BALOBA-1460 file (C-alpha; in Angstrom, 3 decimals):
// residues 193
<rec num="1" residu="m" x="-24.318" y="9.909" z="35.530"/>
<rec num="2" residu="t" x="-22.158" y="12.379" z="33.621"/>
<rec num="3" residu="s" x="-20.005" y="12.305" z="30.505"/>
<rec num="4" residu="t" x="-16.939" y="12.353" z="32.807"/>
<rec num="5" residu="i" x="-18.092" y="9.152" z="34.517"/>
<rec num="6" residu="i" x="-18.710" y="7.606" z="31.079"/>
<rec num="7" residu="s" x="-15.172" y="8.516" z="30.037"/>
<rec num="8" residu="i" x="-13.764" y="6.914" z="33.200"/>
<rec num="9" residu="l" x="-15.828" y="3.745" z="32.627"/>
<rec num="10" residu="w" x="-14.644" y="3.614" z="29.010"/>
<rec num="11" residu="v" x="-11.007" y="3.869" z="30.164"/>
<rec num="12" residu="l" x="-11.626" y="1.063" z="32.678"/>
<rec num="13" residu="g" x="-13.132" y="-0.988" z="29.855"/>
<rec num="14" residu="m" x="-10.008" y="-0.459" z="27.756"/>
<rec num="15" residu="i" x="-7.874" y="-1.580" z="30.686"/>
<rec num="16" residu="g" x="-10.106" y="-4.666" z="30.805"/>
<rec num="17" residu="v" x="-9.466" y="-5.297" z="27.094"/>
<rec num="18" residu="y" x="-5.724" y="-5.090" z="27.696"/>
<rec num="19" residu="l" x="-5.848" y="-7.411" z="30.729"/>
<rec num="20" residu="i" x="-7.959" y="-9.971" z="28.869"/>
<rec num="21" residu="r" x="-5.888" y="-9.991" z="25.704"/>
<rec num="22" residu="r" x="-2.343" y="-9.668" z="27.103"/>
<rec num="23" residu="p" x="-1.849" y="-13.260" z="28.364"/>
<rec num="24" residu="h" x="-3.200" y="-14.616" z="25.080"/>
<rec num="25" residu="q" x="-0.806" y="-12.445" z="23.080"/>
<rec num="26" residu="k" x="2.116" y="-13.746" z="25.145"/>
<rec num="27" residu="r" x="1.033" y="-17.361" z="24.648"/>
<rec num="28" residu="a" x="0.465" y="-16.803" z="20.915"/>
<rec num="29" residu="r" x="4.111" y="-15.819" z="20.456"/>
<rec num="30" residu="n" x="5.178" y="-19.280" z="21.627"/>
<rec num="31" residu="q" x="3.005" y="-21.192" z="19.147"/>
<rec num="32" residu="n" x="4.405" y="-22.511" z="15.889"/>
<rec num="33" residu="i" x="2.554" y="-21.190" z="12.854"/>
<rec num="34" residu="k" x="1.617" y="-23.520" z="10.003"/>
<rec num="35" residu="d" x="-0.051" y="-20.954" z="7.724"/>
<rec num="36" residu="h" x="-0.824" y="-17.241" z="7.857"/>
<rec num="37" residu="q" x="-2.188" y="-14.383" z="5.810"/>
<rec num="38" residu="r" x="-0.236" y="-11.527" z="7.334"/>
<rec num="39" residu="s" x="-0.058" y="-8.676" z="4.856"/>
<rec num="40" residu="t" x="-0.062" y="-4.919" z="4.665"/>
<rec num="41" residu="a" x="-3.814" y="-5.033" z="4.020"/>
<rec num="42" residu="e" x="-4.322" y="-7.216" z="7.121"/>
<rec num="43" residu="r" x="-2.299" y="-4.839" z="9.301"/>
<rec num="44" residu="t" x="-4.168" y="-1.880" z="7.823"/>
<rec num="45" residu="v" x="-7.639" y="-3.208" z="8.705"/>
<rec num="46" residu="l" x="-6.455" y="-4.061" z="12.228"/>
<rec num="47" residu="a" x="-5.064" y="-0.532" z="12.553"/>
<rec num="48" residu="l" x="-8.311" y="1.024" z="11.296"/>
<rec num="49" residu="a" x="-10.339" y="-0.962" z="13.833"/>
<rec num="50" residu="t" x="-7.954" y="0.171" z="16.585"/>
<rec num="51" residu="v" x="-8.238" y="3.788" z="15.469"/>
<rec num="52" residu="g" x="-12.030" y="3.617" z="15.550"/>
<rec num="53" residu="l" x="-12.335" y="1.716" z="18.829"/>
<rec num="54" residu="v" x="-9.452" y="3.165" z="20.841"/>
<rec num="55" residu="v" x="-7.550" y="6.075" z="19.291"/>
<rec num="56" residu="i" x="-10.432" y="8.376" z="18.336"/>
<rec num="57" residu="p" x="-12.251" y="7.974" z="21.686"/>
<rec num="58" residu="a" x="-8.995" y="8.440" z="23.619"/>
<rec num="59" residu="i" x="-8.111" y="11.595" z="21.687"/>
<rec num="60" residu="n" x="-11.582" y="13.024" z="22.202"/>
<rec num="61" residu="i" x="-11.592" y="12.204" z="25.915"/>
<rec num="62" residu="a" x="-8.152" y="13.739" z="26.411"/>
<rec num="63" residu="f" x="-8.403" y="16.799" z="24.179"/>
<rec num="64" residu="k" x="-12.114" y="17.276" z="23.304"/>
<rec num="65" residu="t" x="-10.967" y="17.386" z="19.673"/>
<rec num="66" residu="f" x="-14.354" y="16.536" z="18.214"/>
<rec num="67" residu="r" x="-16.469" y="18.771" z="20.450"/>
<rec num="68" residu="f" x="-18.111" y="20.239" z="17.324"/>
<rec num="69" residu="a" x="-19.791" y="16.834" z="16.767"/>
<rec num="70" residu="d" x="-21.318" y="16.598" z="20.273"/>
<rec num="71" residu="y" x="-25.025" y="16.138" z="20.802"/>
<rec num="72" residu="p" x="-26.908" y="16.363" z="24.138"/>
<rec num="73" residu="f" x="-25.814" y="13.837" z="26.770"/>
<rec num="74" residu="n" x="-28.439" y="11.181" z="27.500"/>
<rec num="75" residu="p" x="-27.907" y="9.207" z="30.738"/>
<rec num="76" residu="l" x="-30.298" y="6.446" z="29.620"/>
<rec num="77" residu="l" x="-28.359" y="5.810" z="26.410"/>
<rec num="78" residu="s" x="-25.092" y="5.873" z="28.335"/>
<rec num="79" residu="s" x="-26.472" y="3.363" z="30.844"/>
<rec num="80" residu="i" x="-27.392" y="1.051" z="27.966"/>
<rec num="81" residu="g" x="-23.850" y="1.555" z="26.647"/>
<rec num="82" residu="i" x="-22.392" y="0.469" z="29.992"/>
<rec num="83" residu="i" x="-24.486" y="-2.722" z="29.963"/>
<rec num="84" residu="i" x="-23.345" y="-3.475" z="26.412"/>
<rec num="85" residu="l" x="-19.719" y="-2.733" z="27.377"/>
<rec num="86" residu="i" x="-19.960" y="-5.260" z="30.228"/>
<rec num="87" residu="a" x="-21.479" y="-7.825" z="27.838"/>
<rec num="88" residu="f" x="-18.638" y="-7.140" z="25.397"/>
<rec num="89" residu="l" x="-15.952" y="-7.672" z="28.048"/>
<rec num="90" residu="w" x="-17.575" y="-10.950" z="29.151"/>
<rec num="91" residu="l" x="-17.866" y="-12.256" z="25.571"/>
<rec num="92" residu="f" x="-14.348" y="-11.047" z="24.727"/>
<rec num="93" residu="h" x="-12.933" y="-12.901" z="27.746"/>
<rec num="94" residu="i" x="-14.866" y="-16.130" z="27.119"/>
<rec num="95" residu="s" x="-13.975" y="-16.130" z="23.403"/>
<rec num="96" residu="h" x="-10.270" y="-15.827" z="24.169"/>
<rec num="97" residu="r" x="-10.407" y="-18.468" z="26.884"/>
<rec num="98" residu="q" x="-12.294" y="-20.977" z="24.754"/>
<rec num="99" residu="l" x="-10.013" y="-20.499" z="21.746"/>
<rec num="100" residu="g" x="-6.984" y="-21.087" z="23.961"/>
<rec num="101" residu="k" x="-3.840" y="-21.797" z="21.950"/>
<rec num="102" residu="n" x="-5.747" y="-21.394" z="18.685"/>
<rec num="103" residu="w" x="-6.166" y="-17.622" z="19.171"/>
<rec num="104" residu="s" x="-4.149" y="-15.110" z="17.205"/>
<rec num="105" residu="i" x="-4.651" y="-11.454" z="16.391"/>
<rec num="106" residu="t" x="-3.899" y="-12.053" z="12.707"/>
<rec num="107" residu="l" x="-5.136" y="-14.738" z="10.349"/>
<rec num="108" residu="e" x="-3.016" y="-17.740" z="11.354"/>
<rec num="109" residu="i" x="-3.270" y="-21.502" z="11.571"/>
<rec num="110" residu="r" x="-1.164" y="-23.111" z="14.300"/>
<rec num="111" residu="e" x="0.786" y="-26.351" z="13.848"/>
<rec num="112" residu="k" x="-1.542" y="-28.193" z="16.232"/>
<rec num="113" residu="h" x="-4.572" y="-26.096" z="15.420"/>
<rec num="114" residu="k" x="-7.893" y="-27.577" z="16.455"/>
<rec num="115" residu="l" x="-11.359" y="-26.656" z="15.307"/>
<rec num="116" residu="v" x="-13.069" y="-25.353" z="18.436"/>
<rec num="117" residu="t" x="-16.727" y="-26.377" z="18.377"/>
<rec num="118" residu="d" x="-17.726" y="-26.335" z="22.030"/>
<rec num="119" residu="g" x="-18.715" y="-23.606" z="24.477"/>
<rec num="120" residu="l" x="-19.797" y="-20.479" z="22.606"/>
<rec num="121" residu="y" x="-18.333" y="-21.973" z="19.448"/>
<rec num="122" residu="k" x="-21.070" y="-24.605" z="19.481"/>
<rec num="123" residu="y" x="-23.500" y="-21.841" z="18.480"/>
<rec num="124" residu="i" x="-21.390" y="-19.105" z="16.860"/>
<rec num="125" residu="r" x="-18.368" y="-19.494" z="14.585"/>
<rec num="126" residu="h" x="-16.951" y="-16.060" z="15.403"/>
<rec num="127" residu="p" x="-17.867" y="-14.923" z="18.921"/>
<rec num="128" residu="m" x="-14.755" y="-12.740" z="18.933"/>
<rec num="129" residu="y" x="-16.259" y="-10.700" z="16.098"/>
<rec num="130" residu="s" x="-19.579" y="-10.695" z="17.973"/>
<rec num="131" residu="a" x="-17.689" y="-9.211" z="20.922"/>
<rec num="132" residu="l" x="-16.075" y="-6.565" z="18.723"/>
<rec num="133" residu="w" x="-19.482" y="-5.574" z="17.353"/>
<rec num="134" residu="l" x="-20.735" y="-5.233" z="20.950"/>
<rec num="135" residu="w" x="-17.727" y="-3.038" z="21.734"/>
<rec num="136" residu="a" x="-18.543" y="-0.773" z="18.800"/>
<rec num="137" residu="v" x="-22.248" y="-0.611" z="19.684"/>
<rec num="138" residu="s" x="-21.423" y="0.173" z="23.314"/>
<rec num="139" residu="q" x="-19.233" y="3.040" z="22.139"/>
<rec num="140" residu="a" x="-22.093" y="4.434" z="20.045"/>
<rec num="141" residu="f" x="-24.323" y="4.444" z="23.134"/>
<rec num="142" residu="l" x="-21.675" y="5.698" z="25.568"/>
<rec num="143" residu="f" x="-20.423" y="8.789" z="23.793"/>
<rec num="144" residu="n" x="-22.619" y="11.730" z="22.908"/>
<rec num="145" residu="n" x="-20.467" y="12.557" z="19.907"/>
<rec num="146" residu="w" x="-21.129" y="11.576" z="16.302"/>
<rec num="147" residu="i" x="-17.451" y="10.947" z="15.513"/>
<rec num="148" residu="t" x="-16.336" y="9.252" z="18.732"/>
<rec num="149" residu="g" x="-19.554" y="7.295" z="19.090"/>
<rec num="150" residu="f" x="-19.641" y="5.863" z="15.605"/>
<rec num="151" residu="s" x="-15.949" y="5.527" z="14.718"/>
<rec num="152" residu="g" x="-15.904" y="2.098" z="16.377"/>
<rec num="153" residu="l" x="-18.732" y="0.830" z="14.163"/>
<rec num="154" residu="v" x="-16.841" y="1.980" z="11.083"/>
<rec num="155" residu="g" x="-13.605" y="0.345" z="12.277"/>
<rec num="156" residu="v" x="-15.249" y="-2.969" z="13.170"/>
<rec num="157" residu="a" x="-17.234" y="-3.016" z="9.912"/>
<rec num="158" residu="i" x="-14.021" y="-2.600" z="7.904"/>
<rec num="159" residu="l" x="-12.319" y="-5.341" z="9.924"/>
<rec num="160" residu="y" x="-15.235" y="-7.761" z="9.832"/>
<rec num="161" residu="f" x="-16.168" y="-7.429" z="6.167"/>
<rec num="162" residu="s" x="-12.572" y="-7.577" z="4.958"/>
<rec num="163" residu="r" x="-11.494" y="-10.508" z="7.169"/>
<rec num="164" residu="v" x="-14.237" y="-12.969" z="7.984"/>
<rec num="165" residu="s" x="-14.452" y="-14.577" z="4.533"/>
<rec num="166" residu="k" x="-10.640" y="-14.936" z="4.412"/>
<rec num="167" residu="e" x="-10.638" y="-16.467" z="7.880"/>
<rec num="168" residu="e" x="-13.351" y="-18.933" z="6.912"/>
<rec num="169" residu="a" x="-11.471" y="-19.839" z="3.713"/>
<rec num="170" residu="m" x="-8.379" y="-20.654" z="5.811"/>
<rec num="171" residu="m" x="-10.448" y="-22.793" z="8.173"/>
<rec num="172" residu="r" x="-12.113" y="-24.557" z="5.239"/>
<rec num="173" residu="q" x="-8.721" y="-25.240" z="3.660"/>
<rec num="174" residu="t" x="-7.385" y="-26.614" z="6.958"/>
<rec num="175" residu="f" x="-10.393" y="-28.613" z="8.175"/>
<rec num="176" residu="g" x="-12.307" y="-29.323" z="4.950"/>
<rec num="177" residu="k" x="-15.672" y="-31.056" z="5.349"/>
<rec num="178" residu="e" x="-15.459" y="-30.853" z="9.142"/>
<rec num="179" residu="y" x="-15.548" y="-27.056" z="8.837"/>
<rec num="180" residu="d" x="-18.339" y="-27.135" z="6.237"/>
<rec num="181" residu="d" x="-20.444" y="-29.322" z="8.551"/>
<rec num="182" residu="y" x="-19.703" y="-26.959" z="11.435"/>
<rec num="183" residu="c" x="-20.832" y="-23.960" z="9.340"/>
<rec num="184" residu="v" x="-24.174" y="-25.633" z="8.637"/>
<rec num="185" residu="k" x="-24.895" y="-25.831" z="12.393"/>
<rec num="186" residu="t" x="-23.649" y="-22.390" z="13.450"/>
<rec num="187" residu="g" x="-24.157" y="-18.744" z="12.623"/>
<rec num="188" residu="r" x="-21.278" y="-16.401" z="11.938"/>
<rec num="189" residu="i" x="-21.865" y="-13.892" z="14.737"/>
<rec num="190" residu="f" x="-25.379" y="-14.806" z="15.928"/>
<rec num="191" residu="p" x="-26.641" y="-18.285" z="16.823"/>
<rec num="192" residu="k" x="-28.817" y="-19.902" z="14.159"/>
<rec num="193" residu="l" x="-32.471" y="-20.098" z="15.079"/>
């Protein structure tokens, strides 16, 4: 395994992200929105996550911009990164599919929004965030570069810590006690033991 193969696998992973998310984005445009928290801050954290997960790795792959931050390539670490990337793509796909018409890229409540509590959502309230964390961790293992490898973790951390409490507040406002009861049984990004 070489860093070139890793770069190709990363690009294929990003194509997978696009193919998984695209039909859900199209469907989301046709849903009536009851409530939302779209703001400049919301768009900014989404942009920062995208920069960390997509833009910085793409720039470094294309132009070797951050070569000064390289460290020795380790095929074992990269292999672990590939396994985590596959797990991310699976979880990302399942999370989108199980959310169905309730999914949106921004904080939104649909007119006929339902609280999804089956499938993965029976155990985890936010498997989409779990998937994003896996994406960021896979990137840290895949790339032998301090900037490219860890920019995804920074981007996802900013997104997660600035959004998850707002998202849960919206769900609590919409579903009340039903959401509180659901929270007691589930973990945010890991199943409760």
